[in-house]
All heavy atoms as an XYZ file, in Angstrom:
1015
protein
N     101.871     91.773    135.857
C     102.504     92.311    136.974
C     101.711     93.434    137.598
O     100.977     94.052    136.797
C     103.824     92.846    136.610
C     105.036     92.251    137.237
S     106.531     93.136    136.777
C     107.708     91.977    137.300
N     101.737     93.695    138.795
C     101.078     94.774    139.460
C     101.547     96.140    138.901
O     102.759     96.342    138.678
C     101.288     94.655    140.918
C     100.436     95.559    141.679
O      99.903     96.654    141.170
N     100.131     95.286    142.984
N     100.676     97.075    138.674
C     101.003     98.377    138.176
C     101.954     99.122    139.028
O     102.849     99.873    138.675
C      99.802     99.199    137.823
C      99.024     98.707    136.619
C      97.869     99.652    136.339
C      97.059     99.057    135.154
N      96.016     99.905    134.788
N     101.766     98.973    140.346
C     102.562     99.615    141.372
C     104.124     99.112    141.251
O     105.005     99.879    141.377
C     102.151     99.419    142.736
C     100.819    100.225    143.062
C     100.437     99.987    144.448
C      99.119    100.835    144.717
N      98.670    100.541    146.104
N     104.214     97.830    141.032
C     105.556     97.286    140.883
C     106.285     97.758    139.654
O     107.396     98.204    139.723
C     105.543     95.751    140.970
C     105.084     95.204    142.255
C     106.896     95.117    140.573
C     104.847     93.698    142.396
N     105.581     97.839    138.664
C     106.115     98.337    137.331
C     106.486     99.800    137.357
O     107.556    100.192    136.977
C     105.114     98.151    136.168
C     104.900     96.696    135.807
C     105.512     98.940    134.872
C     103.925     96.359    134.875
N     105.650    100.584    138.074
C     105.978    102.000    138.295
C     107.191    102.275    139.183
O     107.975    103.083    138.881
C     104.783    102.788    138.952
N     107.225    101.369    140.267
C     108.414    101.430    141.089
C     109.724    101.093    140.397
O     110.726    101.773    140.520
C     108.248    100.459    142.349
C     109.439    100.494    143.207
C     109.637    101.499    144.043
C     110.333     99.382    143.235
C     110.840    101.494    144.873
C     111.411     99.380    143.991
C     111.701    100.370    144.897
N     109.693    100.034    139.589
C     110.912     99.660    138.793
C     111.286    100.743    137.825
O     112.422    101.085    137.746
C     110.593     98.317    138.033
C     110.448     97.182    139.048
C     111.709     98.082    137.008
C     110.026     95.925    138.464
N     110.326    101.311    137.137
C     110.587    102.403    136.201
C     111.170    103.627    136.822
O     112.165    104.356    136.445
C     109.376    102.825    135.426
C     108.838    101.828    134.379
C     107.577    102.261    133.738
C     109.993    101.611    133.298
N     110.620    103.994    138.050
C     111.171    105.103    138.889
C     112.588    104.809    139.320
O     113.417    105.693    139.290
C     110.224    105.348    140.046
C     110.613    106.565    140.972
C     110.627    107.856    140.196
C     109.645    106.671    142.110
N     112.831    103.577    139.786
C     114.170    103.227    140.258
C     115.158    103.313    139.135
O     116.279    103.837    139.286
C     114.185    101.872    140.899
N     114.794    102.961    138.006
C     115.638    102.912    136.746
C     115.947    104.441    136.395
O     117.059    104.783    136.029
C     115.047    102.222    135.555
C     115.066    100.733    135.726
S     114.231     99.771    134.491
C     114.874    100.457    133.016
N     114.946    105.259    136.465
C     115.055    106.743    136.208
C     116.065    107.398    137.188
O     116.961    108.187    136.699
C     113.761    107.444    136.184
C     113.767    108.921    135.959
C     114.224    109.173    134.545
C     112.488    109.451    136.139
N     115.956    106.979    138.377
C     116.842    107.571    139.416
C     118.316    107.087    139.229
O     119.233    107.919    139.251
C     116.394    107.177    140.812
S     114.923    107.943    141.335
N     118.552    105.890    138.799
C     119.879    105.447    138.549
C     120.512    106.126    137.364
O     121.668    106.539    137.359
C     119.885    103.835    138.363
C     121.241    103.297    137.820
C     119.559    103.185    139.665
N     119.753    106.267    136.351
C     120.314    106.865    135.071
C     120.464    108.432    135.224
O     121.389    108.951    134.746
C     119.308    106.596    133.913
C     119.758    107.420    132.658
C     119.264    105.129    133.595
N     119.633    109.069    136.001
C     119.625    110.439    136.099
C     120.642    110.969    137.136
O     120.903    112.175    137.266
C     118.251    111.009    136.364
O     117.879    110.568    137.715
N     121.338    110.137    137.802
C     122.391    110.464    138.782
C     123.754    110.835    138.212
O     124.597    111.417    138.783
C     122.531    109.452    139.845
S     121.078    109.226    140.881
N     123.911    110.521    136.930
C     125.154    110.794    136.207
C     124.953    112.161    135.637
O     123.903    112.544    135.217
C     125.399    109.759    135.130
O     125.590    108.527    135.762
N     126.145    112.824    135.333
C     126.065    114.132    134.568
C     125.620    113.848    133.134
O     125.763    112.739    132.589
C     127.484    114.568    134.586
C     128.300    113.769    135.505
C     127.552    112.569    135.789
N     124.934    114.759    132.528
C     124.616    114.656    131.152
C     125.810    114.833    130.247
O     126.644    115.725    130.444
C     123.494    115.741    130.779
C     123.136    115.653    129.393
C     122.050    116.734    129.078
C     121.759    116.810    127.646
N     120.984    117.945    127.293
N     126.059    113.789    129.420
C     127.222    113.868    128.521
C     126.810    114.023    127.125
O     126.006    113.185    126.623
C     128.040    112.534    128.747
C     128.490    112.492    130.218
C     129.296    112.580    127.842
C     129.067    111.081    130.546
N     127.428    114.933    126.402
C     127.187    115.147    124.979
C     128.525    115.169    124.255
O     129.419    115.877    124.525
C     126.497    116.590    124.627
O     125.309    116.634    125.552
C     126.090    116.602    123.257
N     128.615    114.160    123.334
C     129.899    114.030    122.612
C     129.730    114.393    121.115
O     128.727    114.084    120.521
C     130.446    112.619    122.661
N     130.730    115.095    120.547
C     130.807    115.344    119.134
C     132.169    114.976    118.700
O     133.162    115.662    118.830
C     130.601    116.860    118.975
C     130.614    117.247    117.441
O     130.412    116.337    116.574
O     130.897    118.441    117.240
N     132.169    113.696    118.259
C     133.500    113.134    117.799
C     133.608    113.312    116.273
O     132.855    112.625    115.514
C     133.492    111.634    118.271
C     133.428    111.524    119.725
C     133.208    110.057    120.167
C     134.546    112.107    120.497
N     134.591    114.015    115.915
C     134.708    114.344    114.399
C     135.729    113.496    113.791
O     135.739    113.359    112.581
C     135.029    115.887    114.260
C     136.259    116.251    114.943
C     133.865    116.706    114.531
C     136.836    117.619    114.632
N     136.704    113.047    114.559
C     137.870    112.260    113.928
C     138.361    111.151    114.899
O     139.460    111.256    115.391
C     139.003    113.238    113.653
C     140.024    112.638    112.786
O     139.902    111.523    112.283
N     141.096    113.361    112.665
N     137.500    110.154    115.239
C     137.857    109.164    116.116
C     139.174    108.430    115.643
O     139.290    108.219    114.493
C     136.748    108.165    116.234
C     135.607    108.910    115.750
C     136.179    109.922    114.790
N     140.089    108.039    116.635
C     141.316    107.330    116.262
C     141.204    105.909    116.839
O     140.320    105.666    117.649
C     142.497    108.198    116.830
C     142.667    109.614    116.514
C     142.998    109.713    114.990
O     143.976    109.135    114.573
N     142.304    110.412    114.135
N     142.237    105.153    116.587
C     142.188    103.761    117.195
C     142.267    103.752    118.672
O     142.907    104.632    119.234
C     143.532    103.041    116.690
C     143.810    103.874    115.312
C     143.280    105.342    115.582
N     141.513    102.975    119.309
C     141.312    102.961    120.828
C     142.686    102.823    121.449
O     143.568    102.098    120.928
C     140.500    101.755    121.091
C     139.979    101.746    122.583
C     139.184    100.447    122.854
C     137.659    100.625    122.536
N     136.861     99.528    122.970
N     142.853    103.491    122.657
C     144.065    103.426    123.419
C     143.834    102.299    124.489
O     142.767    102.108    124.985
C     144.425    104.755    124.164
C     144.597    105.902    123.221
C     144.970    107.103    124.053
C     145.762    105.674    122.235
N     144.985    101.719    124.991
C     144.914    100.709    126.035
C     144.890    101.449    127.382
O     145.242    102.665    127.435
C     146.069     99.737    125.956
O     147.286    100.368    126.311
N     144.704    100.695    128.443
C     144.743    101.310    129.781
C     146.190    101.684    130.245
O     146.356    102.546    131.079
C     144.116    100.327    130.849
C     142.621    100.139    130.759
C     142.234     99.018    131.779
C     141.925    101.492    131.139
N     147.115    101.176    129.548
C     148.582    101.463    129.760
C     149.001    102.740    129.120
O     149.939    103.299    129.529
C     149.485    100.338    129.295
C     149.255     99.039    130.075
O     148.889     99.115    131.293
O     149.440     97.932    129.502
N     148.263    103.198    128.102
C     148.647    104.392    127.441
C     148.280    105.645    128.289
O     147.182    105.720    128.950
C     147.832    104.533    126.085
C     148.330    103.482    125.071
O     149.534    103.259    124.961
O     147.490    102.955    124.302
N     149.226    106.471    128.433
C     149.051    107.776    129.201
C     148.092    108.713    128.499
O     148.198    108.886    127.330
C     150.326    108.439    129.478
C     151.377    107.509    130.223
C     150.908    107.234    131.654
C     151.868    106.386    132.370
N     151.287    105.701    133.545
N     147.290    109.456    129.270
C     146.500    110.502    128.755
C     146.689    111.761    129.585
O     146.628    111.713    130.870
C     144.961    110.050    128.896
C     144.057    111.262    128.479
C     144.594    108.866    127.999
N     147.051    112.833    128.951
C     147.326    114.094    129.762
C     146.023    114.880    129.954
O     145.143    114.864    129.058
C     148.272    114.966    128.864
N     145.871    115.469    131.128
C     144.722    116.126    131.505
C     145.070    117.559    131.610
O     145.843    117.923    132.527
C     144.121    115.602    132.827
C     143.785    114.132    132.917
C     143.351    113.703    134.349
C     142.677    113.758    131.896
N     144.642    118.457    130.736
C     144.998    119.903    130.709
C     143.762    120.710    131.124
O     142.761    120.598    130.491
C     145.554    120.210    129.365
C     146.623    119.415    128.689
C     147.011    119.921    127.330
C     147.765    119.319    129.572
N     144.064    121.517    132.168
C     143.053    122.447    132.598
C     143.135    123.758    131.665
O     143.933    123.784    130.806
C     143.296    122.745    134.049
C     141.998    123.172    134.769
O     141.066    123.538    134.101
O     141.969    123.241    136.002
N     142.327    124.712    132.069
C     142.266    125.976    131.279
C     143.608    126.585    131.139
O     143.948    127.102    130.018
C     141.328    126.917    131.983
C     139.784    126.606    131.902
C     138.966    127.554    132.791
C     139.370    126.552    130.441
N     144.432    126.625    132.138
C     145.731    127.334    132.203
C     146.846    126.608    131.488
O     147.862    127.185    131.162
C     146.123    127.689    133.593
C     146.600    126.556    134.404
C     145.421    125.842    135.162
O     144.280    126.237    135.048
O     145.837    125.032    135.957
N     146.668    125.355    131.131
C     147.672    124.561    130.460
C     147.697    124.827    128.978
O     146.587    124.771    128.264
C     147.438    123.014    130.879
C     147.662    122.712    132.274
N     146.630    122.323    132.953
C     148.769    122.787    133.026
C     147.005    122.034    134.181
N     148.308    122.423    134.330
N     148.863    124.897    128.397
C     148.997    125.069    126.981
C     148.956    123.750    126.196
O     149.505    122.839    126.744
C     150.358    125.843    126.664
C     150.419    127.209    127.274
C     149.486    128.198    126.637
O     149.205    128.167    125.385
O     148.895    129.051    127.385
N     148.483    123.925    125.018
C     148.418    122.720    124.058
C     149.698    122.701    123.315
O     150.229    123.784    122.941
C     147.312    122.774    123.115
C     145.887    122.473    123.721
C     144.861    122.788    122.535
C     145.779    120.990    123.977
N     150.368    121.501    123.058
C     151.424    121.418    122.234
C     151.141    121.581    120.682
O     149.989    121.562    120.383
C     152.032    120.028    122.588
C     150.814    119.218    122.989
C     149.966    120.233    123.625
N     152.090    121.658    119.949
C     151.844    121.766    118.431
C     151.773    120.348    117.848
O     152.223    119.384    118.448
C     153.075    122.447    117.848
C     153.222    123.900    118.235
C     152.058    124.864    117.814
O     151.647    124.719    116.795
N     151.588    125.623    118.806
N     151.187    120.261    116.665
C     151.021    118.958    116.004
C     150.021    118.027    116.534
O     150.256    116.776    116.620
N     148.753    118.539    116.792
C     147.790    117.781    117.367
C     146.738    117.351    116.286
O     146.488    118.078    115.261
C     146.989    118.552    118.436
C     147.865    118.930    119.669
C     147.021    119.831    120.537
C     148.282    117.738    120.415
N     146.070    116.225    116.498
C     144.920    115.878    115.650
C     143.721    116.007    116.574
O     143.645    115.461    117.634
C     144.996    114.403    115.196
C     146.259    114.240    114.268
C     143.677    114.036    114.543
C     146.543    112.860    113.859
N     142.739    116.839    116.285
C     141.516    117.026    116.995
C     140.602    115.777    116.864
O     140.235    115.598    115.708
C     140.760    118.262    116.771
C     139.727    118.643    117.664
C     139.265    120.013    117.558
N     138.254    120.356    118.493
C     136.849    120.281    118.241
N     136.478    119.892    117.122
N     136.083    120.631    119.213
N     140.314    115.139    117.907
C     139.365    113.926    117.834
C     137.982    114.374    117.945
O     137.061    113.775    117.403
C     139.757    112.977    118.883
C     138.872    111.814    118.981
C     141.234    112.506    118.669
N     137.628    115.312    118.828
C     136.315    115.817    118.969
C     136.180    116.586    120.337
O     137.188    116.961    120.923
N     134.917    116.751    120.776
C     134.678    117.448    122.033
C     133.644    116.725    122.851
O     132.880    116.050    122.267
C     134.260    118.935    121.775
O     133.049    118.902    121.024
N     133.667    116.993    124.088
C     132.681    116.377    125.105
C     132.251    117.388    125.955
O     133.019    118.169    126.435
C     133.310    115.197    125.800
C     132.267    114.463    126.710
C     133.937    114.127    124.914
N     130.925    117.451    126.240
C     130.374    118.393    127.193
C     129.767    117.608    128.345
O     128.908    116.688    128.098
C     129.399    119.329    126.555
C     128.864    120.386    127.480
C     127.779    121.316    126.633
N     128.435    122.038    125.563
C     129.009    123.236    125.812
N     128.924    123.868    126.990
N     129.481    123.895    124.788
N     130.062    118.029    129.611
C     129.576    117.337    130.759
C     128.640    118.436    131.520
O     129.206    119.472    131.815
C     130.606    116.930    131.740
C     131.413    115.767    131.160
C     132.551    116.045    130.397
C     131.034    114.479    131.436
C     133.298    115.063    129.788
C     131.819    113.447    130.926
C     132.892    113.697    130.076
O     133.650    112.686    129.572
N     127.368    118.196    131.627
C     126.398    119.028    132.238
C     125.683    118.373    133.334
O     125.633    117.213    133.452
C     125.416    119.560    131.108
C     126.121    120.323    130.070
C     125.161    120.661    128.910
O     124.545    119.805    128.272
N     125.019    121.886    128.588
N     125.013    119.215    134.136
C     124.222    118.729    135.239
C     122.859    118.256    134.708
O     122.212    119.077    133.887
C     123.980    119.878    136.274
C     123.256    119.401    137.462
O     122.942    118.247    137.685
O     123.122    120.266    138.439
N     122.508    117.006    135.047
C     121.150    116.556    134.574
C     120.040    116.919    135.470
O     118.960    116.483    135.185
C     121.334    114.970    134.471
O     121.421    114.393    135.749
N     120.366    117.619    136.514
C     119.282    117.980    137.467
C     119.243    117.153    138.715
O     118.962    117.600    139.844
N     119.678    115.895    138.610
C     119.750    114.954    139.719
C     121.137    114.407    139.848
O     121.350    113.320    140.390
C     118.741    113.756    139.548
C     117.285    114.286    139.549
C     116.654    114.355    138.360
C     116.662    114.640    140.761
C     115.302    114.801    138.269
C     115.388    115.083    140.703
C     114.669    115.160    139.458
N     122.115    115.092    139.228
C     123.501    114.549    139.121
C     124.180    114.484    140.522
O     124.019    115.358    141.330
C     124.329    115.453    138.215
O     123.821    115.474    136.879
N     124.925    113.398    140.636
C     125.863    113.247    141.756
C     127.166    112.793    141.226
O     127.195    112.483    139.995
C     125.313    112.178    142.764
O     125.171    110.995    142.136
C     124.025    112.596    143.413
N     128.222    112.753    141.918
C     129.466    112.291    141.490
C     129.872    113.171    140.257
O     130.296    112.621    139.171
C     129.460    110.805    141.114
C     130.840    110.245    140.856
O     131.882    110.760    141.412
O     131.082    109.287    140.088
N     129.789    114.496    140.421
C     130.169    115.354    139.294
C     131.236    116.399    139.821
O     131.005    117.529    139.386
C     128.847    115.950    138.803
S     127.810    116.744    140.007
N     132.128    115.962    140.623
C     133.124    116.949    140.988
C     134.173    117.047    139.773
O     134.038    116.346    138.817
C     133.992    116.255    142.221
O     134.701    115.038    141.697
N     135.008    118.013    139.920
C     136.038    118.195    138.785
C     136.858    116.949    138.523
O     137.047    116.494    137.422
C     136.958    119.346    139.057
C     137.859    119.733    137.971
C     137.350    120.297    136.786
C     139.093    119.418    138.084
C     138.180    120.601    135.816
C     140.007    119.765    137.012
C     139.510    120.376    135.843
N     137.318    116.365    139.630
C     138.116    115.124    139.522
C     137.309    113.943    138.847
O     137.880    113.279    138.006
C     138.745    114.693    140.852
C     139.862    115.557    141.192
O     140.755    115.912    140.506
N     139.765    116.105    142.474
N     136.176    113.749    139.280
C     135.348    112.705    138.752
C     135.025    112.882    137.257
O     135.065    111.909    136.452
C     133.933    112.665    139.512
O     133.088    111.726    138.966
N     134.749    114.154    136.838
C     134.513    114.380    135.486
C     135.703    114.139    134.681
O     135.680    113.619    133.541
C     133.839    115.679    135.266
C     132.466    115.792    135.849
C     133.744    116.176    133.774
C     131.838    117.133    135.797
N     136.860    114.621    135.146
C     138.091    114.476    134.396
C     138.497    112.985    134.276
O     138.992    112.538    133.251
C     139.240    115.225    135.100
C     139.083    116.836    135.050
S     139.123    117.363    133.340
C     140.938    117.444    133.015
N     138.207    112.086    135.296
C     138.321    110.700    135.137
C     137.496    110.131    134.063
O     137.953    109.245    133.307
C     138.252    110.108    136.435
N     136.294    110.604    134.058
C     135.383    110.120    132.928
C     135.788    110.581    131.554
O     135.756    109.787    130.614
C     133.923    110.601    133.293
C     133.251    109.909    134.421
C     132.011    110.601    134.836
C     131.473    110.073    136.180
N     130.434    110.786    136.731
N     136.324    111.800    131.487
C     136.788    112.309    130.232
C     138.068    111.526    129.784
O     138.157    111.277    128.577
C     137.186    113.873    130.346
N     138.906    111.072    130.696
C     140.019    110.339    130.379
C     139.633    109.024    129.715
O     140.212    108.499    128.783
C     140.996    110.094    131.576
C     142.136    109.282    131.284
C     143.170    109.186    132.369
N     142.502    108.759    133.637
C     143.001    108.876    134.755
N     144.220    109.375    134.910
N     142.370    108.503    135.923
N     138.595    108.379    130.299
C     138.113    107.127    129.774
C     137.518    107.312    128.456
O     137.712    106.519    127.585
C     137.055    106.530    130.750
N     136.810    108.423    128.206
C     136.178    108.727    126.933
C     137.303    108.962    125.886
O     137.214    108.560    124.785
C     135.274    109.924    127.067
C     134.473    110.308    125.784
C     133.372    109.399    125.542
O     132.862    108.619    126.401
O     132.936    109.220    124.281
N     138.251    109.662    126.349
C     139.409    109.933    125.376
C     140.137    108.537    124.971
O     140.335    108.439    123.752
C     140.472    110.785    126.136
N     140.383    107.664    125.903
C     140.972    106.405    125.478
C     140.130    105.622    124.559
O     140.581    105.066    123.587
C     141.248    105.544    126.817
C     142.393    105.922    127.561
C     142.773    104.817    128.566
N     143.993    105.178    129.183
C     144.067    105.555    130.456
N     143.017    105.655    131.186
N     145.271    105.840    130.976
N     138.793    105.639    124.846
C     137.873    104.883    124.032
C     137.903    105.420    122.488
O     137.686    104.642    121.561
C     136.356    105.064    124.563
C     135.359    104.227    123.846
C     134.033    104.333    124.649
C     133.430    105.593    124.453
N     132.058    105.630    125.123
N     138.145    106.808    122.297
C     138.246    107.327    121.034
C     139.642    107.721    120.481
O     139.719    108.379    119.446
C     137.323    108.582    121.036
C     135.895    108.283    121.205
O     135.268    107.803    120.396
N     135.335    108.549    122.400
N     140.688    107.134    121.140
C     141.961    107.263    120.591
C     142.723    108.560    120.881
O     143.658    108.895    120.253
N     142.133    109.315    121.852
C     142.785    110.625    122.229
C     143.644    110.446    123.390
O     143.329    109.737    124.311
C     141.813    111.660    122.519
N     144.851    111.099    123.366
C     145.647    111.122    124.539
C     145.898    112.444    125.287
O     146.750    112.575    126.117
C     147.064    110.454    124.244
C     147.792    111.138    123.173
O     147.347    112.117    122.511
N     149.008    110.691    122.852
N     145.147    113.453    124.896
C     145.087    114.704    125.623
C     143.693    115.138    125.762
O     142.821    115.075    124.837
C     145.770    115.785    124.785
C     147.334    115.555    124.695
C     145.525    117.231    125.384
C     148.029    116.576    124.019
N     143.249    115.486    126.962
C     142.008    115.941    127.422
C     142.194    117.475    127.857
O     142.998    117.642    128.688
C     141.513    115.132    128.606
C     140.145    115.805    129.253
C     141.085    113.721    128.242
N     141.652    118.410    127.094
C     141.886    119.754    127.318
C     140.545    120.462    127.740
O     139.538    120.496    126.909
C     142.345    120.453    126.126
C     142.503    121.954    126.119
C     143.442    122.444    127.208
C     143.694    124.010    127.026
N     143.861    124.634    128.289
N     140.461    120.994    128.933
C     139.263    121.801    129.308
C     139.230    123.139    128.607
O     140.312    123.867    128.700
C     139.350    122.016    130.886
C     138.107    122.841    131.381
C     139.314    120.683    131.553
N     138.111    123.456    127.972
C     138.145    124.679    127.261
C     137.057    125.635    127.883
O     137.106    126.863    127.669
C     137.665    124.444    125.694
O     136.471    123.757    125.720
C     138.722    123.706    124.997
N     136.162    125.104    128.618
C     135.095    125.900    129.339
C     134.827    125.224    130.712
O     134.785    123.922    130.777
C     133.819    125.966    128.654
C     133.812    126.855    127.400
C     132.428    126.962    126.784
O     131.430    126.694    127.427
O     132.380    127.170    125.599
N     134.846    125.992    131.756
C     134.676    125.398    133.110
C     133.621    126.289    133.847
O     133.949    127.425    134.096
C     135.975    125.365    133.874
C     135.844    124.711    135.283
C     137.032    124.830    136.191
C     138.256    124.320    135.738
N     139.359    124.389    136.714
N     132.558    125.697    134.315
C     131.713    126.408    135.279
C     131.706    125.633    136.551
O     131.450    124.447    136.589
C     130.278    126.386    134.731
C     130.083    127.197    133.424
C     128.647    127.260    132.978
C     128.497    128.064    131.758
N     127.119    127.978    131.223
N     132.023    126.354    137.546
C     132.074    125.751    138.914
C     130.751    125.628    139.614
O     129.808    126.325    139.162
C     133.056    126.705    139.794
O     132.485    127.949    139.934
C     134.433    126.735    139.229
N     130.612    124.835    140.621
C     129.300    124.678    141.270
C     128.863    126.103    141.807
O     129.759    126.900    142.254
C     129.613    123.707    142.440
C     130.806    122.890    141.969
C     131.536    123.851    141.070
N     127.576    126.316    141.734
C     127.030    127.565    142.191
C     125.614    127.371    142.805
O     125.204    126.242    143.105
C     127.064    128.526    141.064
C     126.359    128.106    139.771
O     125.432    127.190    139.995
O     126.461    128.651    138.653
N     124.896    128.417    142.938
C     123.524    128.330    143.456
C     122.666    127.463    142.607
O     121.755    126.775    143.192
C     122.996    129.798    143.510
C     121.506    129.950    144.017
C     121.296    129.655    145.347
C     120.500    130.026    143.165
C     119.962    129.703    145.821
C     119.127    130.127    143.549
C     118.893    129.921    144.919
N     122.857    127.472    141.345
C     121.864    126.765    140.422
C     122.292    125.250    140.251
O     121.450    124.351    139.868
C     121.880    127.406    139.032
C     121.424    128.748    139.047
C     122.214    129.953    138.955
C     120.084    129.221    139.365
N     121.371    131.013    139.121
C     120.144    130.664    139.447
C     118.903    128.598    139.534
C     119.037    131.387    139.568
C     117.762    129.366    139.871
C     117.897    130.709    139.848
N     123.617    124.943    140.509
C     124.030    123.525    140.281
C     125.148    123.215    141.270
O     126.050    123.983    141.452
C     124.540    123.372    138.792
O     125.061    121.967    138.639
N     125.204    121.990    141.819
C     126.218    121.532    142.678
C     127.315    120.849    141.903
O     128.256    120.361    142.501
C     125.638    120.621    143.735
O     125.011    119.572    143.061
C     124.599    121.332    144.688
N     127.088    120.797    140.555
C     128.160    120.066    139.731
C     128.981    121.043    138.958
O     128.607    122.141    138.672
C     127.367    119.284    138.707
S     126.531    117.874    139.386
N     130.249    120.577    138.695
C     131.060    121.233    137.627
C     130.438    121.021    136.278
O     129.910    119.899    136.005
C     132.475    120.707    137.660
C     133.383    121.290    138.668
C     133.374    120.891    140.010
C     134.205    122.338    138.321
C     134.223    121.464    140.906
C     135.025    123.001    139.234
C     134.986    122.614    140.480
O     135.814    123.171    141.457
N     130.407    121.975    135.357
C     129.992    121.830    134.108
C     131.103    122.099    133.088
O     131.717    123.233    133.183
C     128.821    122.748    133.723
C     127.552    122.219    134.352
C     126.781    122.940    135.304
N     127.514    123.885    136.267
C     127.095    125.043    136.605
N     126.013    125.553    136.133
N     127.848    125.826    137.556
N     131.617    121.133    132.331
C     132.843    121.365    131.517
C     132.647    121.056    129.966
O     131.866    120.198    129.693
C     133.893    120.265    132.015
C     134.264    120.262    133.501
C     135.278    119.218    133.734
C     134.880    121.690    133.930
N     133.370    121.815    129.177
C     133.394    121.524    127.868
C     134.886    121.140    127.673
O     135.831    121.851    128.089
C     133.153    122.701    126.932
C     133.193    122.341    125.429
C     132.722    123.448    124.556
C     132.876    122.870    123.129
N     133.120    123.939    122.178
N     135.159    119.975    127.073
C     136.476    119.369    126.902
C     136.673    119.000    125.440
O     135.857    118.441    124.725
C     136.542    118.116    127.725
C     136.535    118.499    129.243
C     137.830    117.351    127.429
C     136.301    117.341    130.161
N     137.928    119.358    124.905
C     138.322    118.881    123.671
C     139.288    117.757    123.822
O     140.086    117.771    124.741
C     139.001    120.102    122.789
C     138.029    121.214    122.361
O     136.807    120.804    122.304
O     138.501    122.264    122.029
N     139.196    116.842    122.861
C     139.942    115.646    122.815
C     140.972    115.660    121.735
O     140.518    115.955    120.556
C     139.143    114.355    122.729
C     138.075    114.241    123.821
C     137.205    112.928    123.534
C     138.666    114.186    125.233
N     142.255    115.381    121.926
C     143.253    115.405    120.912
C     144.098    114.115    120.929
O     144.332    113.608    121.991
C     144.122    116.633    121.093
C     143.555    118.030    120.979
C     143.047    118.599    122.134
C     143.341    118.562    119.819
C     142.452    119.833    122.069
C     142.807    119.873    119.655
C     142.326    120.489    120.821
O     141.704    121.661    120.718
N     144.708    113.908    119.754
C     145.743    112.765    119.649
C     147.029    113.547    119.384
O     147.118    114.415    118.613
C     145.361    111.961    118.383
C     146.363    110.802    118.217
C     146.329    109.812    119.351
N     147.146    108.664    119.003
C     146.816    107.525    118.971
N     145.494    107.193    119.243
N     147.526    106.446    118.834
N     148.027    113.103    120.073
C     149.368    113.835    120.105
C     150.434    112.662    119.961
O     150.335    111.674    120.692
C     149.603    114.494    121.373
C     150.857    115.245    121.575
C     151.380    116.105    120.585
C     151.734    114.998    122.681
C     152.607    116.759    120.814
C     152.948    115.607    122.863
C     153.429    116.492    121.850
O     154.618    117.134    121.997
N     151.335    112.944    119.014
C     152.324    111.876    118.786
C     153.486    111.975    119.646
O     154.352    110.994    119.743
C     152.826    111.903    117.339
O     153.321    113.145    117.054
N     153.729    112.953    120.453
C     154.724    113.109    121.364
C     154.608    112.534    122.675
O     153.586    111.836    122.843
N     155.447    112.864    123.660
C     155.379    112.183    124.988
C     154.436    113.112    125.831
O     154.807    114.206    126.193
C     156.716    112.268    125.543
C     156.798    111.659    127.000
O     155.847    111.082    127.379
O     157.906    111.762    127.656
N     153.257    112.584    126.149
C     152.290    113.397    126.945
C     152.710    113.513    128.410
O     152.266    114.411    129.049
C     150.820    112.793    126.832
C     150.346    112.908    125.424
C     150.778    111.434    127.399
N     153.556    112.622    128.893
C     153.989    112.767    130.229
C     154.896    113.881    130.432
O     155.095    114.425    131.629
C     154.672    111.464    130.749
O     155.876    111.257    129.858
C     153.839    110.282    130.623
N     155.457    114.483    129.435
C     156.370    115.636    129.487
C     155.535    117.080    129.632
O     156.158    118.011    129.784
C     157.279    115.713    128.358
N     154.350    116.979    129.310
C     153.389    118.189    129.292
C     153.026    118.551    130.721
O     152.774    117.730    131.580
C     152.171    117.858    128.497
C     152.252    117.505    127.064
C     150.879    117.157    126.487
C     152.941    118.629    126.272
N     153.013    119.865    130.983
C     152.447    120.324    132.271
C     150.959    120.015    132.271
O     150.285    120.365    131.334
C     152.734    121.857    132.352
N     150.471    119.419    133.271
C     149.062    118.959    133.285
C     148.507    118.896    134.633
O     149.274    119.032    135.723
C     149.004    117.601    132.600
C     149.835    116.553    133.185
C     149.794    115.279    132.408
O     148.813    114.519    132.463
N     150.877    115.040    131.685
N     147.248    118.678    134.745
C     146.490    118.519    135.972
C     146.670    117.201    136.530
O     146.665    116.266    135.780
C     144.985    118.861    135.656
C     144.130    118.751    136.902
C     144.099    119.788    137.850
C     143.400    117.565    137.176
C     143.182    119.644    138.894
C     142.510    117.400    138.292
C     142.465    118.528    139.181
O     141.677    118.390    140.303
N     146.751    116.964    137.869
C     146.916    115.690    138.499
C     145.621    115.412    139.264
O     145.215    116.289    140.097
C     148.050    115.719    139.491
O     149.359    116.074    138.742
C     148.287    114.370    140.072
N     145.023    114.310    138.943
C     143.804    113.894    139.616
C     144.066    113.655    141.157
O     145.109    113.024    141.500
C     143.113    112.575    139.042
C     142.507    112.839    137.723
C     142.030    111.441    137.182
C     141.390    113.812    137.662
N     143.158    113.980    141.952
C     143.200    113.690    143.357
C     141.866    113.017    143.776
O     140.894    113.003    143.077
C     143.316    114.910    144.223
O     142.281    115.867    143.997
C     144.676    115.643    143.931
N     141.953    112.316    145.012
C     140.738    111.724    145.414
C     139.835    112.774    146.135
O     140.259    113.682    146.709
C     141.012    110.701    146.541
C     141.877    109.400    146.038
C     142.211    108.579    147.269
C     141.117    108.684    145.050
N     138.524    112.640    145.848
C     137.572    113.602    146.357
C     137.178    113.111    147.790
O     137.040    112.049    148.110
C     136.271    113.641    145.514
C     136.655    114.416    144.200
O     137.514    115.258    144.244
O     135.941    114.211    143.225
């Protein structure tokens, strides 16, 4: 293959991968996976956690330098999917950096929890379309 074609393919792959926020997960206690029908509560900074939780782990979403699709709602939707994959039904934002001069992305630290109660009864954040 021509070296220019190989270089172009590698550059295109790098651009596709680098458009997502950088995700770092520290899962200390994964639980059985949840289905798409299982509800997941999204708690922002001001929302209180209920009692009797099992901490599943934490996830950090950061700007990769070329990130797009990194609004608060987009990251929370990704966090909900990550929570379901690891058996958590509460997503709790513990640190939030809003877009600023250095980054156009939200940067979040999120803790994931498993709760045996009704998560729909919790005061929580509602996702909206961007």
